[in-house]
PLY file of the C-alpha trace (Angstrom):
ply
format ascii 1.0
element vertex 315
property float x
property float y
property float z
element edge 314
property int vertex1
property int vertex2
end_header
31.62 33.00 78.45
32.43 29.60 79.95
33.14 29.93 83.65
35.19 27.34 85.53
33.26 25.13 87.95
33.29 26.19 91.58
35.68 23.37 92.42
38.31 24.23 89.80
40.96 26.89 90.32
41.75 28.68 87.04
45.24 28.48 85.56
46.40 26.06 88.25
47.97 22.69 87.58
47.50 20.09 90.27
45.66 16.95 91.29
42.11 17.36 92.54
41.75 14.23 94.69
43.49 11.67 96.81
41.86 8.82 94.93
43.07 5.79 96.91
45.59 4.51 99.43
46.80 0.91 99.25
48.54 -1.15 101.90
49.13 -4.78 102.84
48.57 -6.71 106.06
49.30 -10.23 107.27
45.67 -11.46 107.40
42.73 -10.15 105.39
40.05 -11.65 107.65
41.29 -9.49 110.51
41.21 -6.43 108.24
37.67 -7.17 107.09
36.38 -7.49 110.65
38.02 -4.21 111.67
36.81 -2.10 108.74
33.29 -3.54 108.77
33.07 -2.69 112.46
34.36 0.79 111.61
31.39 1.20 109.29
32.96 0.83 105.86
31.63 -1.29 103.04
34.51 -3.76 102.84
34.31 -5.89 99.70
36.84 -8.31 98.31
38.13 -11.80 97.76
40.80 -14.01 99.28
43.66 -11.58 98.62
42.17 -8.09 98.38
39.73 -5.94 100.33
38.31 -2.72 98.84
37.12 0.00 101.23
34.01 1.90 100.14
31.65 4.25 101.96
27.89 4.56 102.09
27.75 7.59 99.76
29.36 6.07 96.67
30.79 2.96 95.08
34.21 4.59 94.81
37.07 2.51 96.21
38.88 4.75 98.69
41.37 2.17 99.85
42.56 -1.35 99.08
44.07 -3.82 101.52
46.06 -6.84 100.39
47.15 -9.88 102.39
50.70 -11.14 102.02
51.48 -12.76 105.39
53.98 -10.03 106.25
53.76 -7.01 108.57
51.57 -4.08 107.58
53.08 -1.87 104.87
51.95 1.12 102.81
52.22 0.05 99.17
51.28 3.09 97.09
49.11 6.22 96.80
46.82 7.05 93.88
45.84 10.63 92.95
43.45 11.81 90.25
43.37 14.89 88.06
41.18 16.49 85.41
41.48 14.96 81.94
42.99 18.08 80.38
45.63 18.36 83.13
46.85 14.78 82.91
49.55 15.17 80.23
51.18 18.15 81.95
51.19 16.43 85.34
52.46 13.20 83.78
55.39 15.22 82.39
56.15 16.35 85.95
56.11 12.71 87.01
58.62 11.88 84.30
60.84 14.76 85.43
60.74 13.45 88.99
61.75 9.98 87.80
59.34 7.37 86.56
58.88 3.91 88.02
57.10 0.76 86.91
53.43 0.43 87.89
53.00 -1.20 91.27
52.30 -4.95 90.86
49.18 -4.65 93.05
47.74 -1.84 90.88
45.73 -1.73 87.67
48.82 -0.37 85.90
47.00 2.73 84.60
48.26 6.28 84.35
51.68 7.70 85.19
53.97 6.55 88.00
56.78 7.98 90.09
58.21 7.54 93.59
58.21 10.13 96.32
61.49 10.82 98.18
60.67 8.13 100.74
60.36 5.54 97.97
56.57 5.21 98.06
55.13 4.65 94.55
52.66 7.33 93.47
50.07 6.76 90.71
48.43 9.52 88.69
45.18 8.91 86.78
42.66 11.12 85.01
39.20 10.87 86.49
36.31 12.52 88.28
36.83 14.55 91.43
36.13 12.39 94.47
37.68 14.46 97.27
35.40 17.07 98.84
34.13 19.78 96.48
32.30 21.76 99.16
32.17 22.12 102.92
30.24 19.21 104.39
27.85 20.04 107.21
26.03 17.86 109.70
23.25 15.69 108.34
19.88 16.89 109.68
18.49 14.89 112.56
14.81 13.93 112.75
12.78 16.41 114.76
11.66 15.30 118.19
8.26 16.10 119.63
8.21 18.18 122.82
8.36 15.98 125.88
10.29 13.21 124.09
13.95 12.29 124.42
16.19 12.90 121.39
18.87 10.30 122.06
18.44 6.71 120.83
18.90 3.79 123.17
22.14 1.84 122.97
20.42 -1.07 121.26
18.64 1.06 118.65
21.49 3.43 117.73
22.39 2.90 114.08
25.97 1.95 113.26
28.07 4.90 112.15
28.87 4.80 108.44
31.46 7.27 107.09
30.59 9.44 104.09
34.00 9.51 102.40
37.76 9.41 102.90
39.08 12.75 104.10
42.85 12.24 104.21
45.78 10.04 105.10
48.77 10.93 107.29
52.15 9.37 106.54
55.27 9.04 108.62
58.44 10.38 106.99
62.04 10.97 108.06
62.04 14.33 106.24
58.86 16.43 106.31
60.25 19.39 104.28
61.50 17.06 101.55
58.07 15.47 101.20
56.41 18.90 101.13
58.67 20.01 98.29
57.98 16.88 96.24
54.21 16.90 96.58
54.10 20.63 95.88
56.32 20.57 92.81
55.15 17.27 91.31
51.45 17.00 92.21
50.58 20.65 92.81
49.38 20.15 96.39
49.58 23.20 98.65
50.74 23.66 102.21
47.90 24.39 104.63
49.71 24.48 107.97
52.79 23.04 109.63
54.75 22.90 112.84
58.41 23.23 111.83
59.74 19.95 110.50
57.52 17.90 112.83
54.16 17.82 111.02
52.62 19.36 107.90
49.23 19.36 106.16
48.52 19.75 102.42
45.35 20.52 100.45
44.49 20.15 96.78
44.19 23.42 94.80
40.83 22.65 93.20
38.84 22.86 96.46
39.47 20.33 99.20
39.46 19.68 102.92
42.16 21.46 104.94
44.31 18.44 104.16
44.08 15.44 101.88
47.64 14.42 102.75
49.73 15.03 105.87
53.18 14.10 107.12
54.58 13.47 110.60
58.25 13.09 111.41
59.51 9.61 112.21
62.64 7.54 111.72
61.12 5.78 108.68
58.19 5.98 106.24
54.83 4.42 107.06
51.07 4.90 107.24
49.95 6.53 110.50
46.21 6.86 109.86
43.37 7.17 107.41
40.64 9.69 108.24
36.96 9.25 107.40
34.30 11.97 107.33
31.11 11.24 109.31
27.72 12.94 109.61
28.00 14.71 112.95
29.93 15.28 116.14
27.60 12.75 117.77
28.73 10.16 115.20
32.35 10.67 116.27
31.46 9.68 119.83
29.02 6.97 118.79
31.60 5.41 116.46
34.12 5.36 119.29
31.66 3.59 121.58
30.66 1.03 118.97
34.29 0.18 118.22
34.98 -0.29 121.94
31.97 -2.61 122.14
33.36 -4.60 119.21
36.66 -5.15 121.02
38.72 -2.28 119.61
39.33 -0.50 122.89
42.58 1.32 122.14
42.33 4.78 120.65
42.47 8.50 121.26
39.65 11.03 121.63
37.04 12.30 121.56
38.69 15.68 120.98
39.12 18.61 118.60
42.18 19.39 116.52
43.71 22.85 116.12
45.01 22.48 112.54
42.01 21.42 110.47
39.64 22.13 113.38
37.91 18.75 113.06
36.41 16.75 115.90
38.08 13.34 116.09
38.31 9.89 117.50
41.15 7.58 116.45
40.67 3.82 116.66
43.88 1.81 116.79
43.76 -0.94 114.20
45.19 -4.46 114.64
48.56 -3.35 113.18
49.23 -0.33 115.39
48.08 2.38 112.98
44.75 4.21 113.21
41.44 4.89 111.50
39.92 8.26 112.41
36.29 9.31 112.65
36.35 12.99 111.63
33.69 15.68 111.53
33.66 19.35 110.49
37.18 19.70 109.11
38.15 23.09 107.66
37.57 23.48 103.92
39.63 25.39 101.33
37.51 26.63 98.38
39.10 26.88 94.94
38.90 30.67 94.95
40.54 31.17 98.35
44.26 31.43 99.10
44.69 29.66 102.41
47.40 31.40 104.44
49.66 28.63 105.76
50.98 29.02 109.29
53.99 27.60 111.08
52.63 26.83 114.54
54.47 26.02 117.77
54.20 22.34 118.69
52.16 23.03 121.82
49.49 24.78 119.73
49.39 22.53 116.70
47.84 19.29 117.91
44.53 19.54 119.74
42.39 22.13 121.51
40.81 19.72 123.94
40.59 15.99 124.53
42.10 13.25 126.69
45.84 12.78 127.11
47.61 11.48 124.02
48.41 7.75 124.29
52.11 6.97 124.67
52.24 5.03 121.41
50.13 7.39 119.29
53.11 8.55 117.22
55.00 5.24 117.25
55.74 3.97 113.75
54.70 0.33 114.10
55.20 -0.19 110.37
58.97 0.22 110.78
59.88 -0.44 114.42
62.86 1.57 115.64
0 1
1 2
2 3
3 4
4 5
5 6
6 7
7 8
8 9
9 10
10 11
11 12
12 13
13 14
14 15
15 16
16 17
17 18
18 19
19 20
20 21
21 22
22 23
23 24
24 25
25 26
26 27
27 28
28 29
29 30
30 31
31 32
32 33
33 34
34 35
35 36
36 37
37 38
38 39
39 40
40 41
41 42
42 43
43 44
44 45
45 46
46 47
47 48
48 49
49 50
50 51
51 52
52 53
53 54
54 55
55 56
56 57
57 58
58 59
59 60
60 61
61 62
62 63
63 64
64 65
65 66
66 67
67 68
68 69
69 70
70 71
71 72
72 73
73 74
74 75
75 76
76 77
77 78
78 79
79 80
80 81
81 82
82 83
83 84
84 85
85 86
86 87
87 88
88 89
89 90
90 91
91 92
92 93
93 94
94 95
95 96
96 97
97 98
98 99
99 100
100 101
101 102
102 103
103 104
104 105
105 106
106 107
107 108
108 109
109 110
110 111
111 112
112 113
113 114
114 115
115 116
116 117
117 118
118 119
119 120
120 121
121 122
122 123
123 124
124 125
125 126
126 127
127 128
128 129
129 130
130 131
131 132
132 133
133 134
134 135
135 136
136 137
137 138
138 139
139 140
140 141
141 142
142 143
143 144
144 145
145 146
146 147
147 148
148 149
149 150
150 151
151 152
152 153
153 154
154 155
155 156
156 157
157 158
158 159
159 160
160 161
161 162
162 163
163 164
164 165
165 166
166 167
167 168
168 169
169 170
170 171
171 172
172 173
173 174
174 175
175 176
176 177
177 178
178 179
179 180
180 181
181 182
182 183
183 184
184 185
185 186
186 187
187 188
188 189
189 190
190 191
191 192
192 193
193 194
194 195
195 196
196 197
197 198
198 199
199 200
200 201
201 202
202 203
203 204
204 205
205 206
206 207
207 208
208 209
209 210
210 211
211 212
212 213
213 214
214 215
215 216
216 217
217 218
218 219
219 220
220 221
221 222
222 223
223 224
224 225
225 226
226 227
227 228
228 229
229 230
230 231
231 232
232 233
233 234
234 235
235 236
236 237
237 238
238 239
239 240
240 241
241 242
242 243
243 244
244 245
245 246
246 247
247 248
248 249
249 250
250 251
251 252
252 253
253 254
254 255
255 256
256 257
257 258
258 259
259 260
260 261
261 262
262 263
263 264
264 265
265 266
266 267
267 268
268 269
269 270
270 271
271 272
272 273
273 274
274 275
275 276
276 277
277 278
278 279
279 280
280 281
281 282
282 283
283 284
284 285
285 286
286 287
287 288
288 289
289 290
290 291
291 292
292 293
293 294
294 295
295 296
296 297
297 298
298 299
299 300
300 301
301 302
302 303
303 304
304 305
305 306
306 307
307 308
308 309
309 310
310 311
311 312
312 313
313 314
């Protein structure tokens, strides 16, 4: 008897991965400096920058330069080959759109209720297939210090993209679309203020999240790192490189991950994340509706005044 792989939920139609997020910025040189400092492998040419991590050559994000303010352009999700036709039919039912001009044109296309183009392709699973634990640290002989010096500490390099969080004027409407069209599942929410969604075929607590705002936009991308120490070390290295604005170090309630958010040159954020909750394919995660005061963080510094400001679409 052929058993399904551990990262595939039987008789369930849905995407398995957030494959890529794509946005544009005024100046690509500024983007390259920021993401290289953040620890990503930023590769590109005069008009495009691809964001890769140390663990694979997969392109998790693409940044384009167009001389205009930062803007989310589209999201790309991937599914198993034998699920593609059925999910593409859902896309057609939701209303097709032309491929985004900055894309490769592949797969099926639709728009979410906020107007953001969404691409569906068939391909390998790239989102997490198992709970990631801390990378082992070299053993230290008795009588020796374990911490590196500031000048010998290696630069933090994320392992993979964990999730993106988008602003939206209507959180419930986005939840309904991504559930019905892509097969994502609600993990947790706080009323109509914020919500987190996971993929059914094993994934982090969320691959996609939404926060209420007056307009759509990209709030942050989140990147998985090796350890809690790397969250703090990444924060320090970014401050040393001139990126002093951020939030953390702290620990979230929903998702449970340790975090530090670095504010990027356009007002959004890139997050160092470690030890986020994981939803196996054979587990039904019980979604909760949490009060706002118990849905954000367990501990950490005060939230910056502009942390939830949508700089992509100023009020």
